[in-house]
CHARMM-style PDB file with segment names, atoms N, HN, CA, C and O in Angstrom:
ATOM      1  N   MET     1       0.455  -1.408  -0.351  1.00  0.00      PROA
ATOM      2  CA  MET     1       0.026   0.169  -0.110  1.00  0.00      PROA
ATOM      3  C   MET     1       0.340   1.046  -0.107  1.00  0.00      PROA
ATOM      4  O   MET     1      -0.116   1.721  -1.030  1.00  0.00      PROA
ATOM      5  N   ALA     2       1.540   1.936   1.065  1.00  0.00      PROA
ATOM      6  HN  ALA     2       1.911   1.388   1.815  1.00  0.00      PROA
ATOM      7  CA  ALA     2       2.153   2.899   0.972  1.00  0.00      PROA
ATOM      8  C   ALA     2       3.252   2.789   0.772  1.00  0.00      PROA
ATOM      9  O   ALA     2       4.143   3.627   0.635  1.00  0.00      PROA
ATOM     10  N   ARG     3       3.244   1.239   0.732  1.00  0.00      PROA
ATOM     11  HN  ARG     3       2.521   0.557   0.844  1.00  0.00      PROA
ATOM     12  CA  ARG     3       5.597   0.628   0.817  1.00  0.00      PROA
ATOM     13  C   ARG     3       5.730   1.477  -1.171  1.00  0.00      PROA
ATOM     14  O   ARG     3       6.462   2.318  -1.693  1.00  0.00      PROA
ATOM     15  N   THR     4       4.865   0.838  -1.517  1.00  0.00      PROA
ATOM     16  HN  THR     4       4.271   0.155  -1.094  1.00  0.00      PROA
ATOM     17  CA  THR     4       4.379   0.833  -2.700  1.00  0.00      PROA
ATOM     18  C   THR     4       4.728   2.483  -3.734  1.00  0.00      PROA
ATOM     19  O   THR     4       5.380   2.892  -4.696  1.00  0.00      PROA
ATOM     20  N   ASP     5       4.045   2.799  -2.997  1.00  0.00      PROA
ATOM     21  HN  ASP     5       3.515   2.467  -2.216  1.00  0.00      PROA
ATOM     22  CA  ASP     5       3.901   4.133  -3.260  1.00  0.00      PROA
ATOM     23  C   ASP     5       5.184   5.391  -3.087  1.00  0.00      PROA
ATOM     24  O   ASP     5       5.413   6.230  -3.958  1.00  0.00      PROA
ATOM     25  N   LEU     6       5.832   5.299  -1.934  1.00  0.00      PROA
ATOM     26  HN  LEU     6       5.646   4.616  -1.227  1.00  0.00      PROA
ATOM     27  CA  LEU     6       6.664   5.633  -1.587  1.00  0.00      PROA
ATOM     28  C   LEU     6       8.142   5.463  -1.594  1.00  0.00      PROA
ATOM     29  O   LEU     6       9.070   6.231  -1.340  1.00  0.00      PROA
ATOM     30  N   ARG     7       8.068   4.102  -1.997  1.00  0.00      PROA
ATOM     31  HN  ARG     7       7.314   3.478  -2.203  1.00  0.00      PROA
ATOM     32  CA  ARG     7       9.521   3.415  -2.007  1.00  0.00      PROA
ATOM     33  C   ARG     7       9.482   2.424  -3.591  1.00  0.00      PROA
ATOM     34  O   ARG     7       9.547   1.197  -3.673  1.00  0.00      PROA
ATOM     35  N   PRO     8       9.395   3.111  -4.370  1.00  0.00      PROA
ATOM     36  CA  PRO     8       9.077   2.043  -5.666  1.00  0.00      PROA
ATOM     37  C   PRO     8      10.399   1.524  -6.146  1.00  0.00      PROA
ATOM     38  O   PRO     8      11.533   1.786  -5.746  1.00  0.00      PROA
ATOM     39  N   VAL     9      10.003   0.759  -7.058  1.00  0.00      PROA
ATOM     40  HN  VAL     9       9.081   0.546  -7.383  1.00  0.00      PROA
ATOM     41  CA  VAL     9      11.133  -0.466  -7.492  1.00  0.00      PROA
ATOM     42  C   VAL     9      11.718   0.378  -9.148  1.00  0.00      PROA
ATOM     43  O   VAL     9      11.112   0.417 -10.219  1.00  0.00      PROA
ATOM     44  N   ILE    10      12.672   0.787  -8.898  1.00  0.00      PROA
ATOM     45  HN  ILE    10      13.164   0.756  -8.028  1.00  0.00      PROA
ATOM     46  CA  ILE    10      13.558   0.784 -10.414  1.00  0.00      PROA
ATOM     47  C   ILE    10      14.335   0.578 -10.845  1.00  0.00      PROA
ATOM     48  O   ILE    10      15.335   0.381 -10.154  1.00  0.00      PROA
ATOM     49  N   LYS    11      14.396   0.504 -11.949  1.00  0.00      PROA
ATOM     50  HN  LYS    11      13.584   0.664 -12.510  1.00  0.00      PROA
ATOM     51  CA  LYS    11      14.865   0.131 -12.991  1.00  0.00      PROA
ATOM     52  C   LYS    11      16.608   1.151 -13.191  1.00  0.00      PROA
ATOM     53  O   LYS    11      16.309   2.267 -13.614  1.00  0.00      PROA
ATOM     54  N   LEU    12      17.573   1.075 -13.074  1.00  0.00      PROA
ATOM     55  HN  LEU    12      17.816   0.168 -12.730  1.00  0.00      PROA
ATOM     56  CA  LEU    12      18.708   1.763 -13.213  1.00  0.00      PROA
ATOM     57  C   LEU    12      19.548   0.927 -15.012  1.00  0.00      PROA
ATOM     58  O   LEU    12      19.656  -0.277 -15.245  1.00  0.00      PROA
ATOM     59  N   ARG    13      19.923   1.941 -15.814  1.00  0.00      PROA
ATOM     60  HN  ARG    13      19.835   2.919 -15.625  1.00  0.00      PROA
ATOM     61  CA  ARG    13      20.041   1.427 -16.678  1.00  0.00      PROA
ATOM     62  C   ARG    13      21.373   2.067 -17.460  1.00  0.00      PROA
ATOM     63  O   ARG    13      21.530   3.288 -17.455  1.00  0.00      PROA
ATOM     64  N   SER    14      22.364   1.150 -18.161  1.00  0.00      PROA
ATOM     65  HN  SER    14      22.237   0.158 -18.166  1.00  0.00      PROA
ATOM     66  CA  SER    14      23.812   1.866 -17.960  1.00  0.00      PROA
ATOM     67  C   SER    14      23.795   2.838 -19.525  1.00  0.00      PROA
ATOM     68  O   SER    14      23.149   2.494 -20.515  1.00  0.00      PROA
ATOM     69  N   THR    15      24.573   3.963 -19.449  1.00  0.00      PROA
ATOM     70  HN  THR    15      25.098   4.243 -18.644  1.00  0.00      PROA
ATOM     71  CA  THR    15      24.584   4.633 -20.451  1.00  0.00      PROA
ATOM     72  C   THR    15      25.545   4.801 -21.635  1.00  0.00      PROA
ATOM     73  O   THR    15      25.614   5.558 -22.603  1.00  0.00      PROA
ATOM     74  N   ALA    16      26.652   3.207 -20.880  1.00  0.00      PROA
ATOM     75  HN  ALA    16      26.596   2.591 -20.094  1.00  0.00      PROA
ATOM     76  CA  ALA    16      26.919   2.830 -22.211  1.00  0.00      PROA
ATOM     77  C   ALA    16      27.099   2.377 -22.925  1.00  0.00      PROA
ATOM     78  O   ALA    16      28.164   2.042 -23.442  1.00  0.00      PROA
ATOM     79  N   GLY    17      25.591   2.149 -23.306  1.00  0.00      PROA
ATOM     80  HN  GLY    17      24.725   2.421 -22.887  1.00  0.00      PROA
ATOM     81  CA  GLY    17      24.928   0.916 -24.060  1.00  0.00      PROA
ATOM     82  C   GLY    17      24.630  -0.538 -24.075  1.00  0.00      PROA
ATOM     83  O   GLY    17      24.002  -1.210 -24.892  1.00  0.00      PROA
ATOM     84  N   THR    18      25.077  -0.777 -23.257  1.00  0.00      PROA
ATOM     85  HN  THR    18      25.587  -0.230 -22.593  1.00  0.00      PROA
ATOM     86  CA  THR    18      25.319  -2.248 -22.999  1.00  0.00      PROA
ATOM     87  C   THR    18      24.537  -3.098 -22.575  1.00  0.00      PROA
ATOM     88  O   THR    18      24.707  -4.317 -22.596  1.00  0.00      PROA
ATOM     89  N   GLY    19      23.196  -2.228 -21.963  1.00  0.00      PROA
ATOM     90  HN  GLY    19      23.058  -1.238 -21.946  1.00  0.00      PROA
ATOM     91  CA  GLY    19      21.867  -2.817 -21.710  1.00  0.00      PROA
ATOM     92  C   GLY    19      22.116  -3.406 -20.084  1.00  0.00      PROA
ATOM     93  O   GLY    19      21.122  -3.862 -19.518  1.00  0.00      PROA
ATOM     94  N   HSD    20      23.248  -3.394 -19.447  1.00  0.00      PROA
ATOM     95  HN  HSD    20      24.055  -3.023 -19.907  1.00  0.00      PROA
ATOM     96  CA  HSD    20      23.211  -3.521 -18.216  1.00  0.00      PROA
ATOM     97  C   HSD    20      22.196  -2.907 -17.340  1.00  0.00      PROA
ATOM     98  O   HSD    20      22.012  -1.709 -17.554  1.00  0.00      PROA
ATOM     99  N   THR    21      21.373  -3.540 -16.243  1.00  0.00      PROA
ATOM    100  HN  THR    21      21.522  -4.514 -16.069  1.00  0.00      PROA
ATOM    101  CA  THR    21      20.394  -2.885 -15.855  1.00  0.00      PROA
ATOM    102  C   THR    21      20.625  -2.795 -14.048  1.00  0.00      PROA
ATOM    103  O   THR    21      19.741  -3.487 -13.543  1.00  0.00      PROA
ATOM    104  N   TYR    22      21.155  -2.426 -13.409  1.00  0.00      PROA
ATOM    105  HN  TYR    22      21.873  -1.864 -13.819  1.00  0.00      PROA
ATOM    106  CA  TYR    22      20.654  -2.601 -11.539  1.00  0.00      PROA
ATOM    107  C   TYR    22      19.460  -2.931 -11.313  1.00  0.00      PROA
ATOM    108  O   TYR    22      18.890  -3.254 -12.356  1.00  0.00      PROA
ATOM    109  N   VAL    23      18.763  -3.000 -10.322  1.00  0.00      PROA
ATOM    110  HN  VAL    23      19.226  -2.738  -9.475  1.00  0.00      PROA
ATOM    111  CA  VAL    23      17.060  -2.904  -9.707  1.00  0.00      PROA
ATOM    112  C   VAL    23      17.451  -2.509  -8.045  1.00  0.00      PROA
ATOM    113  O   VAL    23      18.041  -3.200  -7.214  1.00  0.00      PROA
ATOM    114  N   THR    24      16.819  -0.981  -7.911  1.00  0.00      PROA
ATOM    115  HN  THR    24      16.340  -0.420  -8.586  1.00  0.00      PROA
ATOM    116  CA  THR    24      17.249  -0.516  -6.953  1.00  0.00      PROA
ATOM    117  C   THR    24      15.202  -0.003  -6.015  1.00  0.00      PROA
ATOM    118  O   THR    24      14.136  -0.321  -6.543  1.00  0.00      PROA
ATOM    119  N   ARG    25      15.321   0.750  -4.709  1.00  0.00      PROA
ATOM    120  HN  ARG    25      16.187   1.009  -4.280  1.00  0.00      PROA
ATOM    121  CA  ARG    25      14.512   1.236  -4.776  1.00  0.00      PROA
ATOM    122  C   ARG    25      14.613   3.194  -4.018  1.00  0.00      PROA
ATOM    123  O   ARG    25      15.206   3.652  -3.041  1.00  0.00      PROA
ATOM    124  N   LYS    26      13.832   3.749  -4.941  1.00  0.00      PROA
ATOM    125  HN  LYS    26      13.351   3.377  -5.734  1.00  0.00      PROA
ATOM    126  CA  LYS    26      14.021   5.300  -4.440  1.00  0.00      PROA
ATOM    127  C   LYS    26      12.937   5.386  -3.407  1.00  0.00      PROA
ATOM    128  O   LYS    26      11.862   4.807  -3.249  1.00  0.00      PROA
ATOM    129  N   ASN    27      13.736   6.504  -2.626  1.00  0.00      PROA
ATOM    130  HN  ASN    27      14.610   6.974  -2.754  1.00  0.00      PROA
ATOM    131  CA  ASN    27      12.445   6.961  -1.866  1.00  0.00      PROA
ATOM    132  C   ASN    27      12.014   8.780  -2.714  1.00  0.00      PROA
ATOM    133  O   ASN    27      12.569   9.879  -2.710  1.00  0.00      PROA
ATOM    134  N   ARG    28      10.930   8.289  -3.245  1.00  0.00      PROA
ATOM    135  HN  ARG    28      10.479   7.397  -3.248  1.00  0.00      PROA
ATOM    136  CA  ARG    28      10.061   9.379  -4.360  1.00  0.00      PROA
ATOM    137  C   ARG    28      10.297  11.170  -3.276  1.00  0.00      PROA
ATOM    138  O   ARG    28      10.650  12.283  -3.667  1.00  0.00      PROA
ATOM    139  N   ARG    29       9.966  10.750  -2.114  1.00  0.00      PROA
ATOM    140  HN  ARG    29       9.679   9.846  -1.796  1.00  0.00      PROA
ATOM    141  CA  ARG    29       9.886  12.589  -1.417  1.00  0.00      PROA
ATOM    142  C   ARG    29      11.738  13.302  -1.960  1.00  0.00      PROA
ATOM    143  O   ARG    29      12.180  14.286  -2.552  1.00  0.00      PROA
ATOM    144  N   ASN    30      12.200  12.231  -1.385  1.00  0.00      PROA
ATOM    145  HN  ASN    30      11.840  11.431  -0.904  1.00  0.00      PROA
ATOM    146  CA  ASN    30      13.702  13.066  -1.191  1.00  0.00      PROA
ATOM    147  C   ASN    30      14.696  12.698  -2.787  1.00  0.00      PROA
ATOM    148  O   ASN    30      15.838  13.058  -3.070  1.00  0.00      PROA
ATOM    149  N   ASP    31      13.807  11.944  -3.507  1.00  0.00      PROA
ATOM    150  HN  ASP    31      12.879  11.651  -3.276  1.00  0.00      PROA
ATOM    151  CA  ASP    31      14.505  12.087  -4.980  1.00  0.00      PROA
ATOM    152  C   ASP    31      13.024  11.985  -5.685  1.00  0.00      PROA
ATOM    153  O   ASP    31      12.344  10.960  -5.730  1.00  0.00      PROA
ATOM    154  N   PRO    32      12.638  13.385  -6.275  1.00  0.00      PROA
ATOM    155  CA  PRO    32      11.260  13.223  -7.041  1.00  0.00      PROA
ATOM    156  C   PRO    32      11.601  12.782  -8.681  1.00  0.00      PROA
ATOM    157  O   PRO    32      11.046  11.905  -9.343  1.00  0.00      PROA
ATOM    158  N   ASP    33      13.077  14.013  -9.220  1.00  0.00      PROA
ATOM    159  HN  ASP    33      13.528  14.725  -8.682  1.00  0.00      PROA
ATOM    160  CA  ASP    33      13.685  13.376 -10.062  1.00  0.00      PROA
ATOM    161  C   ASP    33      14.311  12.367 -10.387  1.00  0.00      PROA
ATOM    162  O   ASP    33      14.680  11.528  -9.566  1.00  0.00      PROA
ATOM    163  N   ARG    34      14.550  12.287 -11.784  1.00  0.00      PROA
ATOM    164  HN  ARG    34      14.250  12.969 -12.451  1.00  0.00      PROA
ATOM    165  CA  ARG    34      15.358  10.795 -12.240  1.00  0.00      PROA
ATOM    166  C   ARG    34      16.225  10.535 -11.348  1.00  0.00      PROA
ATOM    167  O   ARG    34      16.686  11.507 -10.751  1.00  0.00      PROA
ATOM    168  N   LEU    35      16.689   9.238 -10.998  1.00  0.00      PROA
ATOM    169  HN  LEU    35      16.314   8.448 -11.483  1.00  0.00      PROA
ATOM    170  CA  LEU    35      17.952   8.815 -10.476  1.00  0.00      PROA
ATOM    171  C   LEU    35      19.122   9.243 -11.190  1.00  0.00      PROA
ATOM    172  O   LEU    35      18.785   9.797 -12.236  1.00  0.00      PROA
ATOM    173  N   VAL    36      20.443   9.199 -11.021  1.00  0.00      PROA
ATOM    174  HN  VAL    36      20.717   8.748 -10.172  1.00  0.00      PROA
ATOM    175  CA  VAL    36      21.220   9.103 -11.760  1.00  0.00      PROA
ATOM    176  C   VAL    36      22.572   8.682 -11.141  1.00  0.00      PROA
ATOM    177  O   VAL    36      23.175   9.591 -10.569  1.00  0.00      PROA
ATOM    178  N   LEU    37      23.340   7.073 -11.158  1.00  0.00      PROA
ATOM    179  HN  LEU    37      22.851   6.335 -11.622  1.00  0.00      PROA
ATOM    180  CA  LEU    37      24.173   6.510 -10.205  1.00  0.00      PROA
ATOM    181  C   LEU    37      25.356   6.650 -10.619  1.00  0.00      PROA
ATOM    182  O   LEU    37      25.259   6.976 -11.802  1.00  0.00      PROA
ATOM    183  N   ARG    38      26.779   6.571 -10.227  1.00  0.00      PROA
ATOM    184  HN  ARG    38      26.858   6.307  -9.266  1.00  0.00      PROA
ATOM    185  CA  ARG    38      28.024   6.299 -10.782  1.00  0.00      PROA
ATOM    186  C   ARG    38      28.152   4.500 -10.428  1.00  0.00      PROA
ATOM    187  O   ARG    38      28.678   4.188  -9.360  1.00  0.00      PROA
ATOM    188  N   LYS    39      27.735   3.577 -11.213  1.00  0.00      PROA
ATOM    189  HN  LYS    39      27.308   3.831 -12.081  1.00  0.00      PROA
ATOM    190  CA  LYS    39      27.711   1.698 -10.588  1.00  0.00      PROA
ATOM    191  C   LYS    39      28.575   1.477 -11.730  1.00  0.00      PROA
ATOM    192  O   LYS    39      28.820   2.204 -12.693  1.00  0.00      PROA
ATOM    193  N   TYR    40      29.176  -0.220 -11.272  1.00  0.00      PROA
ATOM    194  HN  TYR    40      28.977  -0.810 -10.489  1.00  0.00      PROA
ATOM    195  CA  TYR    40      30.449  -0.387 -12.012  1.00  0.00      PROA
ATOM    196  C   TYR    40      29.303  -0.868 -13.404  1.00  0.00      PROA
ATOM    197  O   TYR    40      28.089  -0.763 -13.230  1.00  0.00      PROA
ATOM    198  N   ASP    41      29.804  -1.318 -14.571  1.00  0.00      PROA
ATOM    199  HN  ASP    41      30.790  -1.403 -14.712  1.00  0.00      PROA
ATOM    200  CA  ASP    41      29.328  -2.161 -15.296  1.00  0.00      PROA
ATOM    201  C   ASP    41      30.349  -3.344 -15.802  1.00  0.00      PROA
ATOM    202  O   ASP    41      31.410  -3.259 -16.421  1.00  0.00      PROA
ATOM    203  N   PRO    42      29.834  -4.151 -15.447  1.00  0.00      PROA
ATOM    204  CA  PRO    42      30.474  -5.391 -16.511  1.00  0.00      PROA
ATOM    205  C   PRO    42      30.933  -5.631 -17.339  1.00  0.00      PROA
ATOM    206  O   PRO    42      32.028  -6.160 -17.528  1.00  0.00      PROA
ATOM    207  N   VAL    43      30.011  -5.207 -18.150  1.00  0.00      PROA
ATOM    208  HN  VAL    43      29.121  -4.777 -17.997  1.00  0.00      PROA
ATOM    209  CA  VAL    43      30.290  -5.487 -19.808  1.00  0.00      PROA
ATOM    210  C   VAL    43      31.287  -4.197 -20.457  1.00  0.00      PROA
ATOM    211  O   VAL    43      31.760  -4.288 -21.590  1.00  0.00      PROA
ATOM    212  N   VAL    44      31.461  -3.323 -19.808  1.00  0.00      PROA
ATOM    213  HN  VAL    44      31.076  -3.249 -18.888  1.00  0.00      PROA
ATOM    214  CA  VAL    44      32.488  -2.765 -20.084  1.00  0.00      PROA
ATOM    215  C   VAL    44      33.818  -2.335 -19.442  1.00  0.00      PROA
ATOM    216  O   VAL    44      34.791  -1.667 -19.791  1.00  0.00      PROA
ATOM    217  N   ARG    45      33.332  -3.181 -18.077  1.00  0.00      PROA
ATOM    218  HN  ARG    45      32.541  -3.723 -17.794  1.00  0.00      PROA
ATOM    219  CA  ARG    45      34.672  -3.359 -16.738  1.00  0.00      PROA
ATOM    220  C   ARG    45      35.178  -1.980 -16.503  1.00  0.00      PROA
ATOM    221  O   ARG    45      36.375  -1.716 -16.616  1.00  0.00      PROA
ATOM    222  N   ARG    46      34.194  -1.011 -16.148  1.00  0.00      PROA
ATOM    223  HN  ARG    46      33.221  -1.225 -16.057  1.00  0.00      PROA
ATOM    224  CA  ARG    46      34.550   0.001 -15.764  1.00  0.00      PROA
ATOM    225  C   ARG    46      32.878   0.902 -15.023  1.00  0.00      PROA
ATOM    226  O   ARG    46      31.697   0.604 -14.844  1.00  0.00      PROA
ATOM    227  N   HSD    47      33.623   1.871 -14.849  1.00  0.00      PROA
ATOM    228  HN  HSD    47      34.582   2.112 -14.995  1.00  0.00      PROA
ATOM    229  CA  HSD    47      32.052   2.709 -13.635  1.00  0.00      PROA
ATOM    230  C   HSD    47      31.888   3.525 -14.963  1.00  0.00      PROA
ATOM    231  O   HSD    47      32.632   4.016 -15.812  1.00  0.00      PROA
ATOM    232  N   VAL    48      30.460   3.420 -14.707  1.00  0.00      PROA
ATOM    233  HN  VAL    48      29.855   3.021 -14.018  1.00  0.00      PROA
ATOM    234  CA  VAL    48      29.791   4.688 -16.075  1.00  0.00      PROA
ATOM    235  C   VAL    48      28.435   5.353 -15.126  1.00  0.00      PROA
ATOM    236  O   VAL    48      28.570   5.182 -13.915  1.00  0.00      PROA
ATOM    237  N   GLU    49      27.525   5.875 -15.439  1.00  0.00      PROA
ATOM    238  HN  GLU    49      27.416   6.014 -16.424  1.00  0.00      PROA
ATOM    239  CA  GLU    49      26.383   6.755 -14.719  1.00  0.00      PROA
ATOM    240  C   GLU    49      25.444   5.638 -15.694  1.00  0.00      PROA
ATOM    241  O   GLU    49      25.564   5.223 -16.846  1.00  0.00      PROA
ATOM    242  N   PHE    50      24.540   5.417 -14.671  1.00  0.00      PROA
ATOM    243  HN  PHE    50      24.443   5.754 -13.734  1.00  0.00      PROA
ATOM    244  CA  PHE    50      23.223   4.557 -14.703  1.00  0.00      PROA
ATOM    245  C   PHE    50      22.107   5.273 -14.659  1.00  0.00      PROA
ATOM    246  O   PHE    50      22.038   5.927 -13.619  1.00  0.00      PROA
ATOM    247  N   ARG    51      21.311   5.392 -15.291  1.00  0.00      PROA
ATOM    248  HN  ARG    51      21.367   4.860 -16.136  1.00  0.00      PROA
ATOM    249  CA  ARG    51      19.840   6.344 -15.080  1.00  0.00      PROA
ATOM    250  C   ARG    51      18.704   5.958 -15.245  1.00  0.00      PROA
ATOM    251  O   ARG    51      18.149   5.227 -16.065  1.00  0.00      PROA
ATOM    252  N   GLU    52      18.343   6.630 -14.216  1.00  0.00      PROA
ATOM    253  HN  GLU    52      18.793   7.224 -13.549  1.00  0.00      PROA
ATOM    254  CA  GLU    52      16.893   5.555 -13.722  1.00  0.00      PROA
ATOM    255  C   GLU    52      15.864   5.644 -15.163  1.00  0.00      PROA
ATOM    256  O   GLU    52      15.776   6.706 -15.781  1.00  0.00      PROA
ATOM    257  N   GLU    53      15.157   4.468 -15.573  1.00  0.00      PROA
ATOM    258  HN  GLU    53      15.228   3.606 -15.072  1.00  0.00      PROA
ATOM    259  CA  GLU    53      13.681   4.175 -17.124  1.00  0.00      PROA
ATOM    260  C   GLU    53      12.990   4.168 -15.861  1.00  0.00      PROA
ATOM    261  O   GLU    53      13.182   3.874 -14.681  1.00  0.00      PROA
ATOM    262  N   ARG    54      12.012   4.666 -16.702  1.00  0.00      PROA
ATOM    263  HN  ARG    54      11.856   4.905 -17.661  1.00  0.00      PROA
ATOM    264  CA  ARG    54      10.665   4.722 -16.145  1.00  0.00      PROA
ATOM    265  C   ARG    54       9.861   3.696 -17.334  1.00  0.00      PROA
ATOM    266  OT1 ARG    54       8.656   3.466 -17.237  1.00  0.00      PROA
TER     267      ARG     54
END
């Protein structure tokens, strides 16, 4: 109920174009915009930006 509304499950897709994704949750109150995190992409073997996709 309130759990899925406040903290939805989101997918983070790599900006390197490899198609690698991470799955996480975010707090909509603290981060209403799309989330961008710098994480490791094992396909290109380096850290790249991962953007939230909807």
